[in-house]
C-alpha positions, 0 to 999 in steps of 0.5 A: 471675399478672400478665398481660402483652401484648407488641406486637411480635416483633422482637429486643427483644420476643422477648427480653422474652418469653423473659426473663419466661417463664423467670421463671415469674411472668408470663402472656405473650401476643405480638401481631405481624404476623410469622407466622414469628416468632410460630411460632418464639416459640410453639415455642421458649418456649411462650407465647400468640401472636396474629397481627395487623398492628399497623401497620394497626390503627386502635385497640389497645383490644380487643387489650389490654383483658384484660391487666394490662400492655402493653409496646410493642416497636413503632416509636416512632410507634405508641406514642402510640396504644398509650398511649391505649389503655392509658389507656382500658383502665386497664392499665399501659404500658411502652415503649423509645422514644428519641423525645422528642416521643413521650415528652412526649405519653405524659407528658400522657396519664399525667396522666389515669392511675387510682390504680394505673396507671403509664406507663413509657416509655424503658425500656432502655439509653439512654434507660433504665439510663444515667439510673438510673446517672447519677442514682445517681452524682449523689446521692453529691455535695453539688454537681454540676459536670458529668455525661458519659454515653456509651453504644454498642452496637458489633459486636465484629468490624466488617468494613465502612467504616462500622464498624458492624452493625445491632444494633437498630431502624433507625428508632430509629437514624435517629431518634437520628442525625437529631433535635435533642438536648438538654444542659445547659451553663452551668446552662441547658437547650440544644439541640445538633445530632446528630452534632456534639460529636465527641470521641475517647477510649480504653478498655481500649487501644481507640480510640473516638469519641463524638458527640451523638445524640438521646433518650439522656438521657431526662428527665434534663435536666428532672430536673436542670435548675438542679442541674447546670452541664453535662450531655450524652449522646453515642453511642460508635462506632469512629473514622470511623463518624460521618463516613460517617453525616454524609455520608448524613444531612446531605450527602445530606439523608437525615435529612430526615423525608420521606427517612428511608425511603430511608436505612432501605432503604439501611442495611437492604439494605447493612449486615448485622445481628449478634449478636456485639456489645458494649455500652459504658457510661461515665458520669462525674460531677465535683463537690464530694464530702465538701468536695473536688472529685472525679470519679467514673466508672462503666464497664461492658462487656456482651457477647452471650451464650446464654440458654436456648439462644437466642443474644442480642446484648448490645443485646437483653440490656441493653434487654430486661433493663432493661424486665423489671427495671423491670416486676418492681420495679413488681409487687413494689412497689419502685416505688410511684408512679402515673402517669408514672415517670422512669427516674431515679426508680428506685433503682440498688441495687434495679435491680442486685439484681433477678433481671433487672437482674443482667445489668448487673453 
């Protein structure tokens, strides 16, 4: 049985453990500093747990050496340390990070991987599935002009002025809203600013806004550079949300790295979490197909649900199931490469036909 260690017991780490345990094909251990969450994990899904403050851990080598795969569900700034330990231990590495610099460093680490070892960062929704979906649409065209990728995890019943509830990592959210973004315009790779590029659109009779955020493209810009005229990624929110975040991040300078802890405290103190949410996925590709100028659009809505008596938000379901799918495909030799694996390397049909990937259908 494939031995997996999950670092972190937050919403996503918990859901990955839940999904893998129910498959009966994985031997799972979760390591976390949170005693209460570990007790809940052990009592609810009967897995092995270890209590350890990973924030203070100087090295992860001894923690992960006896496993086949490590999954980091930790804040992005700890992932490089985990990846280095995975390399030394000769085991596989998976994470959810949206942080571009972290991913680039992990890519460099992976160059020293052994012949059976993979490094797969950015597993999840965006980055993650959205790149798999976009690349599958691109393959339908002889010539691609533009790719527009839009993703959002939204509360179903917003009740505050910011029209938002916390649904996942606050650190990751602030990162996306504060760090520079990448896009392709006029066939050239460019940098664009977060919270800019505001646009409004409607879907199923509801009005939304979308704007630039960092990390959602994953490695797609690198993959498609020189092959497409325009490529961009934007996050979907309810109309008005962007202006409030712009005030906090830019007008009050809370997006500065030394002040992000203040913003995190404000958001976690004042903005409640929710499991009643919906994930919106929108991808549109325009180009020449069968000799004609055509546009193909793929739209998906995924709602919160109950799994094995556990109430799960849609962002938990989509993020965790994406990583579980990619791990499962690797174990079943549907992904044959070694070293660094890009999300867009994964076949959409293999993904959606997988037992975990079916959550996206």
